[in-house]
Structures are given as C-alpha cells and as structure tokens.
C-alpha positions as CSV (number, residue, x, y, z in Angstrom):
1,M,-18.2,11.3,-1.0
2,T,-19.8,9.6,2.1
3,V,-17.7,8.0,4.8
4,S,-19.1,4.6,4.0
5,H,-17.6,4.7,0.5
6,T,-14.3,6.2,1.6
7,A,-11.3,4.0,2.6
8,L,-8.8,6.7,3.2
9,H,-9.0,10.4,3.7
10,F,-6.3,13.0,4.3
11,D,-7.8,16.1,5.8
12,H,-5.3,19.0,5.4
13,V,-2.4,16.8,6.5
14,S,1.1,18.3,7.0
15,R,4.2,16.5,8.2
16,V,7.4,18.3,9.3
17,H,10.5,16.3,10.1
18,S,12.0,18.5,12.9
19,L,14.7,16.2,14.3
20,L,17.1,17.1,11.4
21,A,19.5,20.0,11.4
22,A,16.9,22.0,9.6
23,P,13.2,21.2,9.7
24,V,12.0,19.5,6.4
25,I,8.4,19.9,5.3
26,A,7.5,16.4,3.9
27,L,3.8,17.1,3.4
28,R,2.1,20.4,3.0
29,D,-1.7,20.7,3.7
30,V,-2.6,17.5,1.7
31,T,-6.3,16.8,1.2
32,L,-7.0,13.5,-0.6
33,T,-9.8,11.0,-0.6
34,I,-9.4,7.4,-1.7
35,P,-12.7,5.6,-2.5
36,H,-13.4,2.1,-1.3
37,G,-12.5,-0.6,-3.8
38,S,-10.2,1.6,-5.9
39,F,-6.6,1.1,-7.0
40,T,-4.6,4.4,-6.7
41,A,-1.0,5.0,-7.7
42,I,1.0,7.7,-6.0
43,M,3.9,9.2,-8.0
44,G,6.3,12.0,-7.8
45,P,10.0,13.0,-7.9
46,S,12.3,11.8,-5.2
47,G,11.7,13.7,-2.0
48,S,8.1,14.7,-3.1
49,G,6.6,13.1,0.0
50,K,5.4,9.8,-1.4
51,S,6.8,7.6,1.4
52,T,5.7,10.0,4.1
53,L,2.2,9.9,2.8
54,L,2.2,6.1,2.9
55,H,3.6,6.1,6.4
56,C,1.0,8.6,7.6
57,A,-1.7,6.5,6.0
58,S,-0.5,3.4,7.9
59,G,0.0,5.1,11.2
60,L,3.8,4.4,11.0
61,D,4.2,8.2,11.1
62,Q,2.1,10.9,12.7
63,P,1.0,14.1,10.9
64,T,2.2,17.4,12.3
65,G,-1.2,18.9,11.4
66,G,-4.5,17.6,10.0
67,R,-6.1,14.2,10.2
68,V,-5.7,10.8,8.6
69,I,-9.0,8.9,8.5
70,V,-9.0,5.2,7.6
71,A,-12.4,3.5,7.2
72,G,-14.0,6.2,9.4
73,T,-11.3,6.1,12.2
74,D,-9.1,9.0,12.8
75,V,-5.8,7.1,13.1
76,S,-3.9,10.3,13.9
77,S,-5.7,10.6,17.2
78,L,-5.0,7.0,18.4
79,S,-2.5,6.1,21.1
80,E,0.5,4.1,20.1
81,S,-1.0,0.8,21.3
82,Q,-4.3,1.6,19.6
83,T,-2.5,2.4,16.4
84,T,-0.6,-0.9,16.5
85,E,-3.9,-2.8,17.0
86,F,-5.7,-0.8,14.3
87,R,-2.9,-1.3,11.8
88,R,-2.8,-5.0,12.5
89,R,-6.5,-5.4,11.9
90,R,-7.4,-2.8,9.3
91,I,-4.3,-2.0,7.3
92,G,-2.3,-4.3,5.0
93,F,1.2,-3.3,4.0
94,V,3.2,-4.7,1.1
95,F,6.9,-3.9,1.5
96,Q,9.3,-3.9,-1.5
97,S,11.7,-6.0,0.6
98,Y,8.9,-8.6,1.3
99,N,9.8,-8.9,5.1
100,L,9.0,-12.6,5.3
101,I,10.0,-14.7,8.3
102,K,12.7,-17.0,7.1
103,H,11.8,-20.0,9.4
104,L,8.1,-19.9,8.5
105,S,6.5,-21.6,5.5
106,V,4.6,-19.7,2.9
107,K,1.3,-20.6,4.5
108,E,2.6,-19.7,8.0
109,N,3.9,-16.3,6.7
110,I,0.5,-15.6,5.3
111,Q,-1.3,-16.6,8.5
112,L,1.1,-14.6,10.7
113,P,-1.1,-11.4,11.1
114,L,-4.0,-13.6,12.3
115,W,-1.8,-15.4,14.9
116,L,-0.4,-12.1,16.2
117,D,-3.9,-10.8,16.6
118,G,-5.3,-14.0,18.2
119,Q,-7.8,-14.5,15.3
120,P,-9.0,-17.9,14.2
121,I,-7.6,-19.3,11.0
122,D,-10.1,-19.6,8.2
123,S,-8.6,-22.5,6.1
124,A,-10.9,-21.9,3.2
125,W,-9.9,-18.2,3.1
126,I,-6.2,-19.1,3.2
127,A,-6.7,-21.6,0.4
128,Y,-8.5,-19.0,-1.6
129,L,-5.7,-16.5,-1.2
130,L,-3.0,-19.0,-2.1
131,S,-4.9,-19.7,-5.3
132,A,-5.7,-16.0,-6.0
133,V,-2.0,-15.0,-5.9
134,G,-0.8,-18.1,-7.7
135,L,1.0,-19.9,-4.8
136,E,-0.8,-23.2,-5.0
137,G,1.7,-26.1,-4.6
138,V,4.3,-24.0,-2.7
139,Q,2.6,-23.4,0.5
140,D,5.0,-25.5,2.5
141,R,8.2,-23.9,1.1
142,R,10.4,-21.5,3.1
143,P,11.2,-18.0,1.8
144,A,14.7,-19.1,0.8
145,E,13.1,-21.6,-1.7
146,L,11.1,-18.9,-3.4
147,S,11.7,-16.7,-6.4
148,G,11.4,-12.9,-5.9
149,G,8.0,-12.9,-7.6
150,Q,6.8,-15.7,-5.4
151,A,8.0,-14.0,-2.3
152,Q,6.2,-10.8,-3.2
153,R,3.0,-12.8,-3.8
154,V,3.4,-14.1,-0.2
155,A,3.7,-10.5,1.0
156,I,0.5,-9.6,-0.9
157,A,-1.5,-12.5,0.5
158,R,-0.3,-11.7,4.0
159,A,-1.4,-8.1,3.5
160,L,-4.9,-9.3,2.4
161,V,-5.4,-12.1,5.0
162,A,-7.0,-10.0,7.7
163,R,-9.4,-8.4,5.2
164,P,-8.1,-4.9,5.9
165,A,-9.8,-1.7,5.0
166,I,-6.9,-0.7,2.8
167,V,-3.7,-2.2,1.5
168,L,-0.7,0.1,1.1
169,A,2.1,-1.0,-1.3
170,D,5.6,0.6,-1.3
171,E,7.3,0.1,-4.7
172,P,6.0,-3.5,-4.8
173,T,7.7,-4.2,-8.2
174,G,10.8,-2.1,-7.8
175,A,13.1,-5.1,-7.3
176,L,11.5,-7.3,-9.9
177,D,12.1,-7.8,-13.6
178,R,9.3,-6.5,-15.9
179,R,7.6,-9.9,-16.5
180,T,7.5,-10.8,-12.8
181,G,6.5,-7.3,-11.9
182,D,3.6,-7.4,-14.4
183,N,2.4,-10.6,-12.8
184,I,2.5,-8.9,-9.3
185,L,0.6,-5.9,-10.7
186,N,-2.0,-8.2,-12.2
187,V,-2.5,-9.8,-8.8
188,L,-3.0,-6.3,-7.2
189,R,-5.4,-5.4,-10.0
190,A,-7.4,-8.6,-9.4
191,A,-7.5,-7.9,-5.6
192,S,-9.2,-4.6,-6.4
193,D,-11.5,-6.0,-9.0
194,T,-12.5,-9.4,-7.4
195,L,-12.0,-8.8,-3.7
196,D,-13.3,-5.2,-3.6
197,Q,-10.0,-4.3,-2.0
198,T,-8.7,-0.8,-1.7
199,L,-5.1,-0.4,-2.9
200,V,-2.7,2.5,-2.7
201,M,0.6,2.0,-4.4
202,V,3.7,4.2,-4.3
203,T,5.7,3.8,-7.5
204,H,8.3,5.6,-9.6
205,D,7.4,3.6,-12.7
206,P,4.8,4.9,-15.1
207,H,4.3,1.3,-16.5
208,A,3.4,0.1,-13.0
209,A,1.1,3.1,-12.4
210,S,-0.8,2.2,-15.6
211,F,-2.3,-0.8,-13.8
212,A,-4.1,1.6,-11.4
213,D,-7.4,3.3,-12.1
214,R,-6.2,6.6,-10.7
215,V,-2.8,8.3,-10.5
216,V,-2.1,11.1,-7.9
217,F,1.1,13.1,-8.3
218,L,3.0,14.7,-5.5
219,A,5.6,17.5,-5.7
220,D,7.3,19.3,-2.8
221,G,4.9,17.6,-0.4
222,Q,1.8,18.8,-2.2
223,I,-0.8,17.3,-4.5
224,A,0.4,18.4,-8.0
225,G,-1.9,16.5,-10.2
226,D,-4.6,13.8,-10.4
227,M,-5.6,11.8,-13.4
228,P,-8.0,8.9,-13.9
229,G,-5.4,6.3,-14.9
230,G,-3.9,6.1,-18.4
231,N,-1.2,4.3,-20.3
232,A,2.5,4.5,-19.4
233,A,3.2,7.2,-22.0
234,Q,0.4,9.5,-20.7
235,I,1.5,9.0,-17.1
236,S,5.1,9.6,-18.0
237,T,4.2,12.9,-19.8
238,A,2.3,14.1,-16.7
239,L,5.1,13.1,-14.4
240,V,7.7,15.0,-16.5
241,G,5.4,18.0,-16.4
242,L,5.9,18.2,-12.6
243,D,9.5,19.3,-13.1
244,R,8.6,22.2,-15.4
C-alpha cells in the first residue's frame, strides 16, 4: 500500500513499560497498516495492548522499538513540542470521558483545537459539523446541560474540526446505553463514509465493532487476528477464540 493511501502504519512497534517493579511488554513487534478513509475496530482481552496501541498512535506514548507513521510522518521521531503540535493538527482523539470544558458552550468546545493552534474559524465548517453530528439547536448550551450522547457528539465534532489525518476513539460508547451508543457509532460510520475520515476505535463490545469495516484483534501485545468486519456474533466468536 502506498504512503498516500496510508493513514497510520505501525512498523515493528514494541512498547515495554519499565517503570514498574517488573518490566511489562505491552506491545510486541506490531506491524499494522490502516488505510486512509477506513473505519477499524481494535479488540482484545484486558491487558492485550489496545490502549497502548492507541496511545502510541497518538504520540501520547513512545514506542520502545519500531516506528509509528501517521500520514507519512514518523511521530515516534518527533520532539515533545513537535509531537504536541502534530497531534493538535493531524490527530483527533475521542475520549470515553468526553473531556469537555465546562465553562465553554458546545460550539466553543468544538472550536477549541482551532483556537489553541491559532487557526481561523471556518463558520461554514463548524455549522456543517454541528449538523453532521446532530447538534443543531444546542450549540450555545454548556456541557452540564447535555445528555451523555450529546456530550459524546461534541467530543466527536471537536476531534474532526481540524480535519485530522486520523481520529482515534477510546471506547467511545462504553458509558452509553445501547440506543445512544448506536447513534454515536452511526455518526462515526458517517464520518468515514461522507467525510473520508480515517477512524480507529478501541472497543470491548462486538456490537460496536460491527459498525467498523475491519476488526483487528490483539492478544498479549501482538496482532492475533484480522477480519474484514462482520456482525456481532461473528466478531464475538473470533474474540472468544483468542482465549483458546
């Protein structure tokens, strides 16, 4: 696959957490390519390395070995300040806990990455995002006035506002009921389909993973399986097979 069509590439990436009493190998020689415009779910048992993979992809964590390449840039070779700037401009992150600023309105929370980076505000783009994630009519509300689903939609729009190379989502529906969670997953699916956005989602839920067009399984810090999507039952069967 050519670089121009690759949003994220792990090149023999390893990550060892050595500050603990005994070193823990979180990732073991992981090689993985995520194509541009795709929606990939990352699954695996607790402790399989899912969160570490996401953190290395975002530059929040540095690999012990190998390279992490986002949109042609080796983020594992950047300085701390360069990583911060690159993450702000090229990587969107959707946290399970939303991480909204309480005293800012919905619209202001969405615009925050642009303010922090000194970029101009494109009002038409903001209006489009508000419509795309179903937040029309609530743009002036504060986070305390939102439902959990609405707050997560704000987090998604904020992750998309800078038109990043890739959006990383950490259990984006883990704290939501099924109906609200499905609405959020449909928003993410639409972002991939209509905005040509690349999405990587860590989830423990086979139903959530069924919205993706690819599921990658981790076990003991290694790639343990890879399937081109599927329904919840098929994904659940593959996940159970990891423990055998």
